[in-house]
Biopython code that builds the backbone (N, CA, C, O; Angstrom):
import numpy as np
from Bio.PDB.StructureBuilder import StructureBuilder

atoms = [
    (1, "MET", "N", (0.023, 75.090, 62.933)),
    (1, "MET", "CA", (-1.517, 75.301, 61.606)),
    (1, "MET", "C", (-1.062, 73.706, 60.880)),
    (1, "MET", "O", (0.062, 73.430, 60.462)),
    (2, "ARG", "N", (-2.402, 72.694, 60.875)),
    (2, "ARG", "CA", (-1.812, 71.495, 60.169)),
    (2, "ARG", "C", (-1.213, 71.795, 59.006)),
    (2, "ARG", "O", (-0.440, 72.753, 59.012)),
    (3, "PRO", "N", (-1.415, 71.108, 57.854)),
    (3, "PRO", "CA", (-0.470, 70.845, 56.517)),
    (3, "PRO", "C", (-2.342, 71.182, 55.531)),
    (3, "PRO", "O", (-2.639, 72.120, 54.792)),
    (4, "ASN", "N", (-3.185, 70.001, 55.965)),
    (4, "ASN", "CA", (-3.920, 70.243, 55.726)),
    (4, "ASN", "C", (-5.077, 71.596, 55.835)),
    (4, "ASN", "O", (-6.009, 71.560, 55.032)),
    (5, "LYS", "N", (-5.026, 72.515, 56.608)),
    (5, "LYS", "CA", (-5.763, 73.397, 56.842)),
    (5, "LYS", "C", (-4.893, 74.668, 56.005)),
    (5, "LYS", "O", (-5.527, 75.585, 55.484)),
    (6, "GLN", "N", (-3.315, 74.608, 55.937)),
    (6, "GLN", "CA", (-2.240, 75.502, 54.983)),
    (6, "GLN", "C", (-2.839, 75.264, 53.768)),
    (6, "GLN", "O", (-2.953, 76.058, 52.834)),
    (7, "ILE", "N", (-3.266, 73.969, 53.843)),
    (7, "ILE", "CA", (-3.599, 74.286, 51.370)),
    (7, "ILE", "C", (-4.678, 74.510, 51.689)),
    (7, "ILE", "O", (-4.919, 75.306, 50.781)),
    (8, "HIS", "N", (-5.962, 74.457, 52.487)),
    (8, "HIS", "CA", (-7.194, 75.135, 52.446)),
    (8, "HIS", "C", (-7.469, 76.752, 52.083)),
    (8, "HIS", "O", (-8.369, 77.348, 51.491)),
    (9, "LEU", "N", (-5.786, 77.286, 52.980)),
    (9, "LEU", "CA", (-6.358, 78.624, 52.939)),
    (9, "LEU", "C", (-5.104, 79.323, 51.978)),
    (9, "LEU", "O", (-4.845, 80.482, 51.655)),
    (10, "LEU", "N", (-4.243, 77.502, 51.599)),
    (10, "LEU", "CA", (-3.859, 78.533, 49.814)),
    (10, "LEU", "C", (-4.511, 78.710, 48.971)),
    (10, "LEU", "O", (-4.631, 79.617, 48.147)),
    (11, "LEU", "N", (-5.067, 77.630, 49.192)),
    (11, "LEU", "CA", (-6.436, 77.327, 47.651)),
    (11, "LEU", "C", (-7.107, 79.008, 47.907)),
    (11, "LEU", "O", (-6.907, 80.000, 47.207)),
    (12, "LEU", "N", (-7.649, 78.927, 48.713)),
    (12, "LEU", "CA", (-8.851, 79.875, 49.154)),
    (12, "LEU", "C", (-7.951, 81.771, 48.532)),
    (12, "LEU", "O", (-8.255, 82.458, 47.557)),
    (13, "SER", "N", (-7.075, 81.973, 49.395)),
    (13, "SER", "CA", (-5.884, 82.716, 48.649)),
    (13, "SER", "C", (-6.469, 83.194, 47.177)),
    (13, "SER", "O", (-7.107, 84.203, 46.877)),
    (14, "THR", "N", (-5.921, 81.873, 46.221)),
    (14, "THR", "CA", (-5.511, 81.846, 45.231)),
    (14, "THR", "C", (-6.347, 82.524, 44.609)),
    (14, "THR", "O", (-6.110, 83.383, 43.759)),
    (15, "VAL", "N", (-7.451, 82.142, 45.035)),
    (15, "VAL", "CA", (-8.928, 81.562, 44.688)),
    (15, "VAL", "C", (-9.484, 83.573, 44.233)),
    (15, "VAL", "O", (-9.699, 83.856, 43.055)),
    (16, "LEU", "N", (-9.620, 84.681, 45.363)),
    (16, "LEU", "CA", (-9.857, 85.946, 45.239)),
    (16, "LEU", "C", (-9.066, 86.405, 45.190)),
    (16, "LEU", "O", (-8.938, 87.359, 45.957)),
    (17, "CYS", "N", (-8.206, 86.146, 44.469)),
    (17, "CYS", "CA", (-6.890, 86.868, 43.758)),
    (17, "CYS", "C", (-7.065, 86.629, 42.454)),
    (17, "CYS", "O", (-6.837, 87.451, 41.567)),
    (18, "ILE", "N", (-7.544, 85.312, 42.266)),
    (18, "ILE", "CA", (-7.599, 85.915, 40.863)),
    (18, "ILE", "C", (-9.169, 86.046, 40.528)),
    (18, "ILE", "O", (-9.370, 86.562, 39.429)),
    (19, "GLY", "N", (-10.178, 85.729, 41.159)),
    (19, "GLY", "CA", (-11.934, 86.775, 41.131)),
    (19, "GLY", "C", (-11.293, 87.900, 41.205)),
    (19, "GLY", "O", (-11.834, 88.556, 40.315)),
    (20, "THR", "N", (-10.165, 88.835, 41.871)),
    (20, "THR", "CA", (-10.181, 90.247, 41.816)),
    (20, "THR", "C", (-9.520, 90.939, 40.626)),
    (20, "THR", "O", (-9.747, 92.092, 40.260)),
    (21, "ALA", "N", (-8.202, 89.591, 39.772)),
    (21, "ALA", "CA", (-7.572, 90.340, 39.032)),
    (21, "ALA", "C", (-8.378, 90.025, 37.791)),
    (21, "ALA", "O", (-8.088, 90.402, 36.656)),
    (22, "MET", "N", (-9.591, 89.172, 38.190)),
    (22, "MET", "CA", (-10.324, 88.968, 36.627)),
    (22, "MET", "C", (-11.400, 90.478, 36.520)),
    (22, "MET", "O", (-11.592, 91.169, 35.520)),
    (23, "GLY", "N", (-11.807, 90.606, 37.506)),
    (23, "GLY", "CA", (-13.036, 91.673, 37.692)),
    (23, "GLY", "C", (-13.030, 93.122, 37.383)),
    (23, "GLY", "O", (-13.890, 94.002, 37.410)),
    (24, "GLN", "N", (-11.687, 93.072, 37.060)),
    (24, "GLN", "CA", (-10.853, 94.145, 37.030)),
    (24, "GLN", "C", (-10.995, 94.635, 35.477)),
    (24, "GLN", "O", (-10.721, 95.835, 35.508)),
    (25, "ALA", "N", (-11.246, 94.322, 34.362)),
    (25, "ALA", "CA", (-10.847, 94.434, 33.056)),
    (25, "ALA", "C", (-11.289, 95.675, 32.836)),
    (25, "ALA", "O", (-10.329, 96.401, 32.576)),
    (26, "ASP", "N", (-12.508, 96.362, 32.819)),
    (26, "ASP", "CA", (-13.243, 97.239, 32.344)),
    (26, "ASP", "C", (-12.895, 98.649, 33.313)),
    (26, "ASP", "O", (-12.805, 99.770, 32.813)),
    (27, "TYR", "N", (-12.746, 98.410, 34.567)),
    (27, "TYR", "CA", (-12.128, 99.820, 35.519)),
    (27, "TYR", "C", (-11.906, 100.517, 35.256)),
    (27, "TYR", "O", (-12.640, 101.495, 35.396)),
    (28, "PRO", "N", (-10.602, 100.596, 34.604)),
    (28, "PRO", "CA", (-9.743, 102.077, 34.425)),
    (28, "PRO", "C", (-10.484, 102.516, 33.729)),
    (28, "PRO", "O", (-11.096, 103.319, 34.433)),
    (29, "TRP", "N", (-11.029, 102.563, 32.414)),
    (29, "TRP", "CA", (-12.070, 103.202, 31.551)),
    (29, "TRP", "C", (-13.640, 104.035, 32.334)),
    (29, "TRP", "O", (-14.083, 105.160, 32.566)),
    (30, "LEU", "N", (-13.987, 102.666, 32.488)),
    (30, "LEU", "CA", (-15.554, 102.998, 34.020)),
    (30, "LEU", "C", (-14.587, 104.275, 34.867)),
    (30, "LEU", "O", (-14.728, 105.330, 34.248)),
    (31, "ARG", "N", (-13.808, 104.420, 35.903)),
    (31, "ARG", "CA", (-13.134, 105.299, 36.656)),
    (31, "ARG", "C", (-13.270, 106.363, 36.001)),
    (31, "ARG", "O", (-14.107, 107.244, 36.196)),
    (32, "THR", "N", (-12.279, 106.311, 35.030)),
    (32, "THR", "CA", (-11.866, 107.836, 34.238)),
    (32, "THR", "C", (-13.034, 108.260, 33.810)),
    (32, "THR", "O", (-12.912, 109.467, 34.017)),
    (33, "GLY", "N", (-14.070, 108.116, 33.362)),
    (33, "GLY", "CA", (-15.871, 108.407, 33.460)),
    (33, "GLY", "C", (-16.444, 109.310, 34.947)),
    (33, "GLY", "O", (-16.917, 110.412, 35.223)),
    (34, "ASP", "N", (-15.942, 107.706, 35.818)),
    (34, "ASP", "CA", (-16.799, 109.102, 36.476)),
    (34, "ASP", "C", (-15.983, 109.979, 37.401)),
    (34, "ASP", "O", (-16.624, 110.554, 38.281)),
    (35, "GLU", "N", (-14.695, 110.176, 37.351)),
    (35, "GLU", "CA", (-14.212, 111.860, 37.841)),
    (35, "GLU", "C", (-15.035, 112.593, 36.547)),
    (35, "GLU", "O", (-15.917, 113.372, 36.908)),
    (36, "LEU", "N", (-14.851, 112.436, 35.080)),
    (36, "LEU", "CA", (-14.722, 113.922, 33.925)),
    (36, "LEU", "C", (-16.013, 113.459, 34.581)),
    (36, "LEU", "O", (-15.564, 113.376, 35.724)),
    (37, "TYR", "N", (-17.793, 112.951, 34.748)),
    (37, "TYR", "CA", (-18.401, 113.508, 34.942)),
    (37, "TYR", "C", (-18.282, 114.093, 36.078)),
    (37, "TYR", "O", (-18.512, 115.283, 35.861)),
    (38, "LYS", "N", (-18.003, 113.904, 37.416)),
    (38, "LYS", "CA", (-18.395, 114.389, 38.692)),
    (38, "LYS", "C", (-17.646, 116.040, 38.432)),
    (38, "LYS", "O", (-17.849, 116.932, 39.255)),
    (39, "ARG", "N", (-17.077, 116.191, 37.613)),
    (39, "ARG", "CA", (-16.331, 117.422, 37.054)),
    (39, "ARG", "C", (-16.557, 117.835, 35.744)),
    (39, "ARG", "O", (-15.744, 118.362, 34.984)),
    (40, "HIS", "N", (-18.187, 117.446, 35.457)),
    (40, "HIS", "CA", (-18.714, 118.479, 34.462)),
    (40, "HIS", "C", (-18.756, 118.282, 33.089)),
    (40, "HIS", "O", (-19.592, 118.710, 32.293)),
    (41, "SER", "N", (-17.350, 117.294, 32.797)),
    (41, "SER", "CA", (-16.508, 117.483, 31.307)),
    (41, "SER", "C", (-17.807, 116.072, 30.906)),
    (41, "SER", "O", (-17.394, 114.923, 30.748)),
    (42, "PHE", "N", (-19.359, 116.408, 30.790)),
    (42, "PHE", "CA", (-19.892, 115.558, 30.269)),
    (42, "PHE", "C", (-19.558, 114.680, 28.727)),
    (42, "PHE", "O", (-19.825, 113.479, 28.737)),
    (43, "THR", "N", (-19.267, 114.987, 28.073)),
    (43, "THR", "CA", (-18.550, 115.135, 26.568)),
    (43, "THR", "C", (-17.595, 114.194, 27.210)),
    (43, "THR", "O", (-18.090, 113.330, 27.933)),
    (44, "ASP", "N", (-17.061, 114.206, 27.148)),
    (44, "ASP", "CA", (-15.151, 113.928, 27.647)),
    (44, "ASP", "C", (-15.653, 112.045, 28.645)),
    (44, "ASP", "O", (-15.058, 110.970, 28.718)),
    (45, "ALA", "N", (-17.081, 112.587, 29.243)),
    (45, "ALA", "CA", (-16.832, 111.491, 30.146)),
    (45, "ALA", "C", (-18.100, 109.612, 29.591)),
    (45, "ALA", "O", (-17.883, 108.444, 29.913)),
    (46, "GLU", "N", (-19.276, 110.204, 28.720)),
    (46, "GLU", "CA", (-19.241, 109.789, 27.220)),
    (46, "GLU", "C", (-18.512, 108.969, 26.789)),
    (46, "GLU", "O", (-18.802, 107.811, 26.487)),
    (47, "THR", "N", (-17.810, 109.330, 26.741)),
    (47, "THR", "CA", (-16.418, 109.381, 25.616)),
    (47, "THR", "C", (-15.489, 108.124, 26.449)),
    (47, "THR", "O", (-14.418, 107.705, 26.011)),
    (48, "ALA", "N", (-16.055, 107.697, 27.561)),
    (48, "ALA", "CA", (-14.766, 107.189, 28.799)),
    (48, "ALA", "C", (-15.923, 105.810, 28.910)),
    (48, "ALA", "O", (-15.553, 104.659, 28.676)),
    (49, "TYR", "N", (-17.317, 106.150, 29.295)),
    (49, "TYR", "CA", (-18.046, 105.385, 28.826)),
    (49, "TYR", "C", (-18.207, 103.967, 28.029)),
    (49, "TYR", "O", (-18.393, 102.754, 28.115)),
    (50, "ARG", "N", (-17.946, 105.299, 27.031)),
    (50, "ARG", "CA", (-18.357, 104.270, 25.261)),
    (50, "ARG", "C", (-16.918, 103.314, 25.540)),
    (50, "ARG", "O", (-16.829, 102.117, 25.811)),
    (51, "LYS", "N", (-16.079, 104.132, 25.397)),
    (51, "LYS", "CA", (-14.420, 102.745, 25.718)),
    (51, "LYS", "C", (-15.024, 101.464, 26.694)),
    (51, "LYS", "O", (-15.071, 100.270, 26.394)),
    (52, "ALA", "N", (-15.358, 101.963, 27.647)),
    (52, "ALA", "CA", (-15.545, 100.751, 28.340)),
    (52, "ALA", "C", (-16.445, 99.528, 28.271)),
    (52, "ALA", "O", (-16.290, 98.419, 28.780)),
    (53, "GLN", "N", (-17.288, 99.940, 27.620)),
    (53, "GLN", "CA", (-18.764, 99.209, 26.699)),
    (53, "GLN", "C", (-17.841, 98.657, 25.863)),
    (53, "GLN", "O", (-17.748, 97.433, 25.959)),
    (54, "GLU", "N", (-16.992, 99.298, 24.916)),
    (54, "GLU", "CA", (-16.298, 98.594, 24.105)),
    (54, "GLU", "C", (-15.246, 97.659, 24.515)),
    (54, "GLU", "O", (-14.686, 96.971, 23.662)),
    (55, "GLU", "N", (-14.929, 97.580, 25.779)),
    (55, "GLU", "CA", (-13.613, 97.031, 26.220)),
    (55, "GLU", "C", (-14.708, 95.803, 26.560)),
    (55, "GLU", "O", (-14.453, 94.609, 26.406)),
    (56, "LYS", "N", (-15.938, 96.328, 27.039)),
    (56, "LYS", "CA", (-16.605, 95.158, 28.116)),
    (56, "LYS", "C", (-16.508, 93.034, 26.878)),
    (56, "LYS", "O", (-16.435, 91.819, 27.062)),
    (57, "GLY", "N", (-16.601, 94.212, 25.643)),
    (57, "GLY", "CA", (-17.419, 92.816, 24.311)),
    (57, "GLY", "C", (-16.477, 91.835, 23.756)),
    (57, "GLY", "O", (-16.590, 90.781, 23.132)),
    (58, "LYS", "N", (-14.693, 93.151, 24.577)),
    (58, "LYS", "CA", (-13.444, 92.135, 23.631)),
    (58, "LYS", "C", (-13.186, 91.153, 25.130)),
    (58, "LYS", "O", (-13.470, 91.181, 26.327)),
    (59, "PRO", "N", (-12.307, 90.139, 23.932)),
    (59, "PRO", "CA", (-12.191, 88.568, 25.036)),
    (59, "PRO", "C", (-10.888, 89.268, 26.345)),
    (59, "PRO", "O", (-10.117, 90.128, 25.917)),
    (60, "THR", "N", (-10.797, 88.964, 27.386)),
    (60, "THR", "CA", (-9.965, 89.536, 28.349)),
    (60, "THR", "C", (-8.520, 88.463, 27.804)),
    (60, "THR", "O", (-8.818, 87.555, 27.029)),
    (61, "THR", "N", (-6.814, 88.617, 28.278)),
    (61, "THR", "CA", (-6.110, 88.100, 28.286)),
    (61, "THR", "C", (-5.905, 87.171, 29.787)),
    (61, "THR", "O", (-5.544, 87.845, 30.752)),
    (62, "SER", "N", (-6.055, 86.124, 29.949)),
    (62, "SER", "CA", (-5.607, 85.175, 30.964)),
    (62, "SER", "C", (-3.920, 85.235, 31.278)),
    (62, "SER", "O", (-3.100, 85.631, 30.450)),
    (63, "LEU", "N", (-3.619, 84.800, 32.528)),
    (63, "LEU", "CA", (-2.105, 85.236, 32.894)),
    (63, "LEU", "C", (-1.960, 84.379, 32.378)),
    (63, "LEU", "O", (-0.819, 83.956, 32.192)),
]
sb = StructureBuilder()
sb.init_structure("model")
sb.init_model(0)
sb.init_chain("A")
sb.init_seg("    ")
for serial, (resi, resn, name, xyz) in enumerate(atoms, 1):
    if name == "N":
        sb.init_residue(resn, " ", resi, " ")
    sb.init_atom(name, np.array(xyz, "f"), 0.0, 1.0, " ", f" {name:<3s}", serial, name[0])
structure = sb.get_structure()
């Protein structure tokens, strides 16, 4: 592989990893809410969704 292609591949990999990491800020609460909803625990699911919404408004920390 040529050095130029290696650099492009490295940059692409870095961008994809950073994008994936940044896109998961509030997913744990959403996943919890989804699981609770599937189990018909609607009150607890609502609480989890509200926590996800609160977390969405907070600034995230960067690496």
